[in-house]
LOKEMI-112252 format. One record per residue (C-alpha): residue in three letters; residue number from 1; x, y, z. Coordinates in steps of 0.02 Angstrom, whole numbers, padded with zeros to 5 digits. Each point is the difference from the previous one (the first is absolute). Layout:
<nodes>
  loba  rodren    east   north      up
   ALA     NUM       X       Y       Z
...
</nodes>
This chain:
<nodes>
  loba  rodren    east   north      up
   MET       1   04120   06428   08167
   THR       2   00028   00139  -00128
   ARG       3   00172  -00059  -00045
   LEU       4  -00065  -00180  -00016
   VAL       5  -00141   00048  -00119
   PHE       6   00136   00108  -00095
   ALA       7   00117  -00154  -00010
   PHE       8  -00149  -00112  -00046
   ALA       9  -00049   00119  -00154
   VAL      10   00184  -00001  -00055
   CYS      11   00022  -00179   00013
   ALA      12  -00169  -00028  -00102
   THR      13   00055   00120  -00136
   THR      14   00173  -00079  -00016
   SER      15  -00073  -00170  -00014
   LEU      16  -00114   00058  -00137
   SER      17   00143   00063  -00107
   ALA      18   00089  -00161   00030
   GLN      19  -00141  -00102  -00059
   ASP      20  -00026   00093  -00162
   ASP      21   00185  -00005  -00030
   LEU      22   00003  -00193   00023
   LEU      23  -00143  -00018  -00133
   SER      24   00106   00105  -00115
   LEU      25   00152  -00110   00031
   LEU      26  -00110  -00155  -00044
   GLY      27  -00049   00071  -00159
   LYS      28  -00177   00038   00060
   ASP      29  -00089   00162  -00013
   SER      30  -00089   00045   00163
   ALA      31  -00147   00053  -00090
   GLU      32  -00032  -00175  -00069
   VAL      33  -00016  -00073   00173
   ALA      34  -00177  -00015   00055
   TYR      35  -00024  -00006   00180
   THR      36  -00149  -00091   00088
   THR      37  -00141   00125   00052
   ALA      38  -00156  -00017   00100
   SER      39   00054  -00116   00136
   PHE      40  -00121   00095   00114
   LYS      41  -00116   00134  -00041
   THR      42   00079   00131   00114
   THR      43   00162   00029   00094
   ARG      44  -00079  -00072   00160
   VAL      45  -00068  -00177   00021
   ILE      46  -00106   00062   00146
   ASN      47   00105   00075   00142
   GLY      48   00176  -00052  -00068
   HIS      49   00085   00049  -00159
   SER      50  -00020  -00114  -00155
   LEU      51   00128  -00029  -00140
   GLU      52  -00077   00148  -00093
   ASN      53   00065   00175  -00019
   THR      54  -00086   00161  -00063
   ALA      55   00070   00040  -00175
   HIS      56   00115   00132  -00035
   GLY      57  -00085   00173   00021
   VAL      58  -00168  -00062   00074
   LEU      59  -00065   00048   00159
   ASP      60  -00107  -00117   00105
   PHE      61  -00118   00076   00123
   ARG      62  -00048  -00131   00124
   ILE      63  -00142   00005   00134
   GLY      64   00002  -00134   00136
   HIS      65  -00144  -00027   00112
   ARG      66  -00038  -00123   00141
   MET      67  -00161  -00024   00095
   GLY      68   00006  -00056   00185
   PHE      69   00002  -00182   00055
   VAL      70  -00153  -00106  -00055
   SER      71  -00001  -00087   00174
   GLY      72  -00044   00166   00070
   GLY      73  -00174  -00045  -00030
   ILE      74  -00163   00097  -00019
   ASP      75   00056   00131   00123
   GLN      76   00127   00058  -00123
   LEU      77  -00098  -00037  -00149
   PHE      78   00120  -00149  -00041
   GLY      79   00142   00121  -00014
   LEU      80  -00077   00133  -00108
   ASP      81  -00002   00121   00144
   GLN      82   00195   00010  -00003
   ALA      83   00117   00029  -00140
   THR      84   00180   00011  -00031
   ILE      85   00066   00087  -00158
   ARG      86   00159   00030  -00096
   LEU      87   00032   00120  -00145
   GLY      88   00149  -00030  -00110
   PHE      89   00094   00053  -00156
   ASP      90   00106  -00112  -00091
   TYR      91   00117   00059  -00152
   GLY      92   00099  -00092  -00131
   ILE      93   00171   00084  -00021
   THR      94   00043  -00127  -00127
   ASP      95  -00088  -00165  -00050
   ARG      96   00109  -00081   00140
   ILE      97   00017   00134   00134
   MET      98  -00156   00057   00098
   VAL      99  -00020   00114   00155
   GLY     100  -00159   00020   00107
   PHE     101  -00060   00107   00136
   GLY     102  -00152  -00026   00117
   ARG     103  -00093   00063   00148
   SER     104  -00108  -00119   00124
   SER     105  -00133   00037   00129
   TYR     106   00082  -00142   00095
   GLN     107   00123   00071   00125
   LYS     108  -00005   00158  -00116
   THR     109   00140  -00077  -00093
   LEU     110   00101   00068  -00143
   ASP     111   00083  -00133  -00109
   GLY     112   00115  -00008  -00155
   PHE     113   00094  -00128  -00103
   VAL     114   00110  -00030  -00146
   LYS     115  -00031  -00161  -00111
   TYR     116   00123  -00063  -00135
   LYS     117  -00024  -00142  -00116
   LEU     118   00171  -00079  -00004
   LEU     119  -00046  -00149  -00113
   ARG     120  -00145  -00008  -00116
   GLN     121  -00082  -00158  -00068
   CYS     122   00004  -00016  -00191
   ASP     123  -00122  -00061  -00126
   GLN     124   00115   00043  -00149
   GLY     125   00178   00039  -00023
   CYS     126   00085  -00071   00165
   THR     127  -00016  -00143   00104
   MET     128  -00037   00080   00171
   PRO     129  -00135  -00119   00081
   PHE     130  -00056   00113   00139
   THR     131  -00013   00179   00065
   LEU     132   00100   00071   00144
   ALA     133  -00047   00173   00079
   LEU     134   00085   00070   00156
   VAL     135  -00103   00118   00113
   ALA     136   00069   00120   00131
   ALA     137  -00129   00088   00116
   THR     138  -00010   00114   00139
   SER     139  -00151   00065   00109
   VAL     140  -00008   00128   00151
   THR     141  -00145   00025   00107
   THR     142  -00066   00171   00040
   LEU     143  -00108  -00039   00156
   LYS     144   00025   00106   00150
   ALA     145   00129  -00064   00131
   ASP     146  -00131  -00066   00126
   GLN     147  -00085  -00096  -00139
   VAL     148   00132  -00105  -00081
   PRO     149   00008  -00183   00064
   TRP     150   00173   00009   00064
   PHE     151  -00030   00155   00110
   ALA     152   00038  -00021   00185
   ALA     153   00030   00133   00136
   GLY     154   00168   00079  -00002
   ARG     155   00044  -00063  -00162
   GLN     156   00071   00132  -00129
   ASP     157  -00095   00012  -00162
   TYR     158   00128   00008  -00131
   PHE     159  -00044   00013  -00182
   SER     160   00106  -00153  -00046
   HIS     161  -00110  -00107   00114
   ARG     162  -00149   00025  -00108
   LEU     163   00093  -00074  -00156
   SER     164  -00006  -00168  -00064
   TYR     165   00069  -00086  -00163
   SER     166  -00022  -00150  -00111
   PHE     167   00094  -00088  -00128
   GLN     168  -00074  -00129  -00116
   ALA     169   00048  -00103  -00152
   VAL     170  -00150  -00041  -00102
   VAL     171   00031  -00147  -00115
   GLY     172  -00126  -00095  -00110
   ARG     173  -00059  -00062  -00153
   LYS     174  -00149   00015  -00120
   PHE     175  -00018  -00182  -00055
   ASN     176  -00146   00026  -00123
   GLU     177  -00135   00128  -00027
   SER     178  -00099  -00070   00140
   LEU     179   00124  -00030   00143
   THR     180   00143   00103   00087
   LEU     181   00088  -00040   00161
   GLN     182   00128   00094   00100
   LEU     183   00109  -00002   00158
   SER     184   00049   00154   00100
   PRO     185   00132  -00036   00131
   GLY     186   00042   00159   00094
   VAL     187   00042   00085   00176
   VAL     188  -00094   00138   00087
   HIS     189   00104   00112   00115
   ARG     190  -00081   00101   00142
   ASN     191   00104   00132   00081
   LEU     192  -00090  -00014   00162
   VAL     193  -00111  -00144   00074
   VAL     194  -00112  -00010   00140
   THR     195   00082  -00123   00119
   ASP     196   00177  -00082   00014
   GLN     197  -00085  -00168  -00067
   ASP     198  -00040   00087  -00163
   ARG     199   00131  -00011  -00136
   ASN     200   00044   00149  -00106
   ASP     201   00031  -00106  -00158
   LEU     202  -00133  -00121  -00047
   LEU     203   00033  -00128  -00144
   ASN     204  -00138  -00047  -00099
   VAL     205  -00057  -00089  -00172
   GLY     206  -00150   00057  -00099
   MET     207  -00090  -00123  -00119
   ALA     208  -00119   00060  -00132
   GLY     209  -00092  -00063  -00151
   ARG     210  -00126   00059  -00142
   LEU     211  -00119  -00100  -00096
   LYS     212  -00085   00067  -00150
   LEU     213  -00192  -00025  -00003
   SER     214  -00048   00102  -00141
   LYS     215   00076   00134  -00117
   ARG     216  -00027   00130   00137
   VAL     217  -00015  -00095   00162
   THR     218   00129  -00096   00094
   LEU     219   00002  -00086   00171
   ASN     220   00160   00061   00115
   ALA     221   00063  -00071   00165
   GLU     222   00151   00044   00100
   TYR     223   00072  -00055   00176
   PHE     224   00136   00071   00094
   TYR     225   00090  -00119   00122
   VAL     226   00110   00068   00134
   LEU     227   00133  -00125   00051
   PRO     228  -00025  -00064   00182
   ASP     229   00093   00044   00163
   GLN     230   00025   00186  -00054
   GLY     231  -00110   00079   00139
   PRO     232  -00131  -00030   00125
   PRO     233  -00122  -00144  -00041
   ASP     234  -00162   00052  -00072
   ALA     235   00046   00183  -00001
   PHE     236  -00067   00002  -00181
   HIS     237  -00071  -00112  -00131
   ASN     238   00074  -00044  -00179
   SER     239  -00093   00109  -00133
   LEU     240  -00121  -00089  -00112
   ALA     241  -00100   00079  -00141
   VAL     242  -00113  -00063  -00141
   GLY     243  -00081   00103  -00128
   PHE     244  -00057   00039  -00181
   ASP     245   00077   00123  -00125
   ILE     246  -00127   00075  -00120
   GLU     247   00069   00096  -00149
   THR     248  -00109   00141  -00080
   GLY     249   00096   00102  -00122
   GLY     250   00127   00111   00096
   HIS     251  -00066  -00060   00171
   VAL     252   00035  -00154   00095
   PHE     253  -00105  -00045   00142
   GLN     254   00061  -00123   00135
   LEU     255  -00124  -00071   00108
   GLN     256   00068  -00096   00148
   PHE     257  -00013  -00085   00170
   THR     258   00148   00021   00119
   ASN     259   00045  -00015   00189
   SER     260   00120   00145  -00030
   THR     261  -00047   00190   00045
   GLY     262   00150   00092  -00063
   MET     263   00049   00004  -00182
   PHE     264   00201   00032   00014
   GLU     265   00121  -00132   00048
   ARG     266   00034   00033   00178
   ALA     267  -00190  -00015   00034
   TYR     268  -00056  -00147  -00098
   ILE     269   00154  -00107   00030
   THR     270   00037   00044   00187
   GLU     271  -00162   00076   00071
   THR     272  -00142  -00117  -00061
   THR     273  -00104  -00028   00154
   GLY     274  -00154  -00087  -00084
   ASP     275  -00024  -00189  -00002
   PHE     276  -00059  -00029  -00177
   PHE     277  -00079  -00167   00052
   GLN     278  -00094   00066   00151
   GLY     279  -00084   00134  -00110
   ASP     280   00116   00139   00026
   ILE     281  -00018   00047  -00184
   HIS     282  -00003   00175  -00083
   PHE     283  -00094   00018  -00155
   GLY     284   00089   00128  -00110
   PHE     285   00044   00065  -00171
   ASN     286   00138   00079  -00100
   ILE     287  -00032   00120  -00146
   SER     288   00142   00016  -00131
   ARG     289  -00010   00150  -00123
   VAL     290   00140   00030  -00120
   PHE     291   00050   00159  -00089
   THR     292   00134   00028  -00135
   VAL     293   00106   00152   00061
   TYR     294   00139  -00031  -00121
   ASP     295   00010  -00101  -00157
   PRO     296   00181  -00050  -00039
   LYS     297  -00031  -00049  -00169
   ALA     298  -00095   00160  -00051
   LYS     299   00172   00086  -00046
   ALA     300   00050  -00143  -00102
   ARG     301  -00163  -00004  -00095
   ARG     302   00022   00186  -00035
   LYS     303   00165  -00014  -00065
   GLN     304  -00049  -00139  -00122
   GLU     305  -00155   00095  -00058
   GLU     306   00115   00152  -00039
   ARG     307   00130  -00114  -00090
   LYS     308  -00142  -00070  -00110
   ALA     309  -00065   00181  -00030
   ARG     310   00174   00049  -00051
   MET     311   00013  -00155  -00120
   GLY     312  -00180   00026  -00078
</nodes>
C-alpha cells in the first residue's frame, strides 16, 4: 500500500505540472484561471468524500459521532445510550493533493487516504465543465483476534487479514450556487472475509448531492449502491444518509441521519447492517474545524513588500 500511495502522489504531481505547462502553451497564465469553489461546504458529503479538498497548508480537524439506532426504542433512549466516534485530521499538501488519517471506535479502526483532484471545474480561463477527484484509502482494525468478525478456531491471525483498501473516482459538477451533484464509482477490497460466499472485491457506485437553503445552510444526501451478486443476500444494506451542513465561521456542523455505523469506506459501504426504512437510523453529526498551518502565499507577499520598500 505504501508503494501505491507513493505512486499516486508522484502521478498527481506530474499531472499538476503538465496542466500548468499546457496552459502556458495555450498562452494562458494559470493564475488567470478561476476554478469553481464551494461545491460542498466540507471535504465530506456526509460519510463519503465530496468534490472539495482542504486548501494548501490547511489542517482540518474532524469529529464524527453517531448515536445508536433510533429503532432501539426507549430502552436505549432511541440511540442516545450508544455512540460511535471517529477523530480525524486532513491536510492539504497542495490545493489539489490532500491526505488524511483517522481513528474510529468502530472495530478500533485506523484509516488513512490520499485524495487528488485530477480535473477542476472552471468559472473563468478554461472550459473544464466538471471536477474529477481520485481517492485511495486503507484501513486496519486493531481489535483482539477473538473479537474480529472473521475469527474462527484454528485460523491464524495475520496482520494482513486486518487490512482493507478502497479506490474511488469522485466526479461531479456545481451547476449553480444552489445545486451540486456527483457520482463516486469505486471498489472496496477486503483482504480476508468471513465466508466463502463473501467477495473480497465489492464494486459500488455512490450518488450524492447538495442543495443550498441559505447562505450558511445546505441540505445534503448520499447513497452508496453495491452492485448485486457480490456476496450472500441480505449480508448488509446499502448506505443512505441525509443531513444538513451549517457553517459558523471556521466551523462546519453536519447534522445527519444514516443507517451506517462506521465512518470509513469499508464500514459504510460493506458493513451497513441497518435498514433505513425500518427505523434502523443513526442520528449523528460531524464537526469540521480548519487551521492554517502554512500559508504558501506569505513568502510571495513578503518579497513583494520588500521590493516595494526598496523602491520606495
